[in-house]
N, C-alpha and C positions, 0 to 999 in steps of 0.2 A: 504494500500499500504505500501511496505518496504521503509525505508528512511535510507540513508547511510550519515553519518557525519564524516568527516576528521577531525582530532584534532592535533595539534602542540604543541610539547614540547619547551618551550621558557624561556628565562630569566624573572622572574616575573617583572611586571611593576613598582613594587616598588622600585626595586634595582637599584642603581647608577651603570650604565655600566662602566666597566673599558676597556682598550683596553692593550693586552699583550705587554709586555716590547719589545718583538722582532718585533712588529708591523705586526703580521702574523694574527690577529683576535681579537675578544672579549674573555675576561677572563671567563670561565663559572665554572672552579674548585671551589668548595666549596662555589657557589652561589646558591641562592633558585631559583628554576625552577617552573613553573607553565604552566597550558593551556593558549595558545593563547587567548586573551581574545574575539576577535571576533568569535573565535571557540565556545567559551562558550556561546554566543548569539546564534550560531548554534544549538548547542545540546539543549538549552532551546526551541527554536522554533519548533524544532522536537518534543520535549515533548509536548508541548502546541497543536501541530495537532494531535498527539495521542490523547489528553485529550478532543479534540473536535470531535474525531471518525473519523478524516480524514486519519492519519497515523495508521499503525500496527506496526510490530517489527522496533526497532530502531536500527542500527550497527555502533559503533564507531570505526573509523580506524586511526591509527597513524603510520605514516613512521619515522623511527629514532632507536634511541639506545634501549637497553633492558630498561633502567630506563624510557622510555616514557609508560611504564606499569602503572607509577603512575598517567599520565593523563589520560589514558582509565580508570582507577579504578575511576576517578574524574567524567568522563563522565557517567559511570555505575550508581556512586551514584545519579547523577542529573536524569536518568530515563533511560538511554540505555539499551537495553538488553544483548547485548554481544559485545565484543571487537576483533578487528584483529590488530596484531602489525606486520608490516614489518620490521623486525629488520635490521637495517644497521649503522654502527658508524660512516661512512663518512660522507662527506657532501653530501646533497640531494637537487638539483636545482629543481626549479618548474616544469621544462619540465620531469625530472626523476620521480617526485611525480606523475604527471598527467598520466604518462605512468603506474605506478603501480597501482594507482587507476582505470584506464581504464580496466586493467585485473581484478581487484577485482569488479569492477561493473559488468563484463561479467559473473563471477563466480556467484554473489549473486543477480543479477537482480532486483535492486531496481527501483521504478518508481521516486525517488528524491533524489538528491544529494544536501546536505546542507552544504556549509561551509563559515569560514570568508572570508570577502573581501581581507584581507592580514594579514601577519603574522606580529608582532611587532619588529621581530628582522632584517629583511631583507626589510620590507615594497616593496615586489616585486608586490602584487596584480596581480599575473599571474596564479596561478594554476587552479583556477575556469574556465577562459576563455580557458585554454590550453585544460583541460578535456573535455569541450564542444565541442570544435574543433575536439579532437581526435574520440569523441563519435558521432559528428554529430546531438547534441541534442540543443534546444534552452536554452537560459540562460537570467537569469534576476540577474543582479549585481547590488551591493549596495543597497540590498531591504532595506526598511523601514517598509514595510507592506505586508502581504501574506495572500491571500484567496484564498479558492477552490471554483472553478465554475465548476461544472458538472465534465467533463474529463480534466479541463484546471486549471491553476494556474493564479490568476491574481495578480501581482507584481508591486508594487510602489517603483519606482527606485530614489535615490537621486543623482541628476545631476548638473552641474554647474548652469544651468539656473533655477533651482527649483526642481520639481518633473515630474518624467514621468511613465506613467503606461503602462505595456505590459502584454499581453495574452500569455501564455506559454502552448503548448500541452505536456502533459506527455508521456515520461520521460522526464526531464528537471534538468538543474543545475541553482541553486540559491546561490549567496554569500551576506551574511548578513553585514549590516551597522549598527552601533553604535545605532541608534533610531529604531531598530527594536522591541527591548524588553530588560527587565532587567534580566538577568539570577538569578536562584533562588539559595540558599544556600542548598547545601546538607546535610540532617538532619542526625544525628547519626544511627538510625536504617537503613536508606538508606545506610550509608558509610559501616555498618556491611555487608548489604546484597549483596552490590558491590563485597565483598572480594570472595563471592562464586558464582559470574557470570563468564562464561567462556570467556578466552581470548585466541584466536587462533595466534599460532607464526609461521610467514612465512620468508622466504630471498627474497631477489629481484629476485636470481636464480630460485627460486620455480615458479615465476611470468614469468619467460622470458624476465627480462629487466636488462639491463646493465645500472647502476646507474652512471657511470663514469661521473666526472663533465667536463662541456665543457666549463666552464670559469675559468680562475686563478685568484687569489687575489694577487696583487702585494704588497699592503700596506694597513694598516688600521692606520688612525689617528684620534685622538680627535680634534672637532673643537677648531678653534681659540678662545681664550678667549675674551670676550666682554670687549671694551675699555670703558673707563669711559666718562660720559658725560660732556658737557659743558654748563653752564649758559651764555645766552647772556643778553646783557641790553636793545637791541632794536629789532625792525623787521629789520630795516636796517643792522645791524651787523649779525643778522641770515642770511639774504641773501647774504651778503658779505661770510660768512664762507661757506655756501652751493656752492656759485661760484667759491671761491678760493681754498679751503681745500677739500671739499667732491667732488667737480666736476660734480655735479648734475643738475646745471642749468648753 
């Protein structure tokens, strides 16, 4: 079966994020960018499914600027067969991405779409769910284990109360959680091979999707600096401070 894996270009998780001076957003100029870590897990899982003989072709998709080809090349070096870039320089909200992916799914005909449960830049955790709703497909979100059973997938989900196991009829949507796997490092030979793998470039207009944002960012601020703690000499003093200063009891 064909597997589609969306990947997003984000600020590298090791970079200390800085807010722009005008408060309009996060500074991305001259900042190291990388593939969203949860999407790396999705690519790894797709490759593992192919190694088990469950999956066939793996297609990586990215929606964003032309520079997102770098993240597609990373996915190709990890084992994806080809890439698709939907090039757009502006803001892409989850609903717009879901609509773009819906059109690509109709074009490619995958039996499974695996994507990260959320992106570390906006933490929306919405694209997978929106895509499932638009397609009318079953979904297994926050997956920590995926097993093929006949024509279905058995997905173990991480939920607040522990673990939940669901059975999904294919085609289906799966979003990956942190404990699903540990992504492999791309070897140098595979990095070289990835340079020759094809990447198709499209525009939102080619897919009949209007990516105009529906939300307006009014202001972005850094969180307030943490205040220094205070030492207390007794439980009674602690209770008094909690009651009179913190107002929590």
